[in-house]
C-alpha positions, 0 to 999 in steps of 0.5 A: 604935618607932612614931612618934606622929601628934600635932602640938604647937605650938612657941613659936618657929620659925626658918625660912630661906625661902631654904633651903627652895627647892632649889638646882636649882629652875627658879624660881631661874634665872627669878627672876634673869632677872626681877630683872635686867629689873626693875632696868632699869625702876627709873627708870620705876617711880620716875616713876610714884609720888609722892615723899610719902605712904604707901609702896605695895606695890613694883611689882616684887612685884606683877609677880613675883606676876603671873608666878606666876599665869601660870606656875601657871595660877591663875585669879584674883587672889583664888586667887593671894593664898590660895596666896601666904599658905601657899606658901613658894615663892611668898613667896620668888619674890615677895620676901615674908618668912615673917611678912609679910602678903599684900596684898588681891586688889583691888590688882591691879585698878582701876576706870576707868569703862569699860563704862558702859551707853549712853544708854537702858541696855544693853538700850535699844530698837533695831530690828535687823530687816533689818540685817546684823550688822556692826561698823557696827551692833553695838558692845559696851557693855562693851568698845567696842574689841572688833570682830566677827570670823569666823575662817573659813567656817562659824564664827560672828562674835565680839567679839574682838581679834587678837593677833600675835607674831613668833618667832625661828627658832633657839630659838622665842622670842617677840621681838615682840607686839601686840594690834590690832583684829580685821580681815581685814588686821590680821595683815599690817599688824602684820607690816609695822609691825614690820619698819618699826620694827625691821628693819635692812634687812639681808636676812632671811627671814619665815615665815608661813601661807597667810593672808599669801599676798597679792600686795601683802604679798609685794611689800611684803616684797621692798621691805623686803629680806625674803625671803617664806617664806610658805605657798602658799594653794592653795585652789580657787576657786568656779569650780574654778581653784586660787588664784594664789599670790604666792610664786614659784619663785625662793623655794620652790626653796631648802632654806631655804624648806622649813625655814622652813615646818617651823619656823614652825609652832612659833608655835602653841606660843606661842599655845597656851601663852598661851591654856591656861597663861597664861589668855588663852583668856578675856580678863579685861580691857577695852580695846585698851591693857589687852589689849595689855599682858596679851598682852605680859606673857604672851609675856614669861612664856613666854620666861622659862620657856624661857630657863633651859634655853637658858642652861644651860652644856653639861657 
């Protein structure tokens, strides 16, 4: 007998949203990890809110919703709210019931007065003839923290920031990250600052690409009891002589050096995910502090996706 393709509304509907999410769904493990981390932040959240007045949207729910935006590459908060309105999985992960209304997309954004045009307007008269374009002569009127930076010869200069991440070699998880002003020495300075803050002084190895093959940096690593597994910069100078490397034979002769050179390339997986899936290819915030917060949140989301498989108990 053929079934009918007609839909009839029901007066009452009882839906257990917990039962609609499969037991083996990957978001279940991610939600447990997320809730554990948020529970440890409870006191910090409490200190950010007044003790009186109208109850706010729980910050835990806002953070869970922001994670979903990264996991599913949702372009905007408006689209995120539209998806949450009808998607039971999204409602379950965030903590909303089937009948709970979703909040307005504007709760994710605040206006702090940044980006105001300078005196004379953003298109004020200025004669740049004969001046070389640099950070001393050009400044963004919407994001003064951004700096002109060129990735290499033949590339144009762009206003941008520079994001740095440190990965552990065993599982490829991001363990540290930071966004700084874009300068030619920012990568090495960020690495040394991380070592000074977190390194226990026991001997470790640090892998890096050829941009770190600088004598002062390699010397600084050795002073901190760090073995420099840095890629050798063998570029040919303008006079035809190969560039002298700071990495000596005592380091490159060991098998661990070759292993580090292979594994260190996995750092590009982290940056690739944050750009393509995490939506950081085009930054949506202004200011160094906000850019740093967005990048760290994306690194946390990347690790959360990887952790469920790493924590699985072997059969």
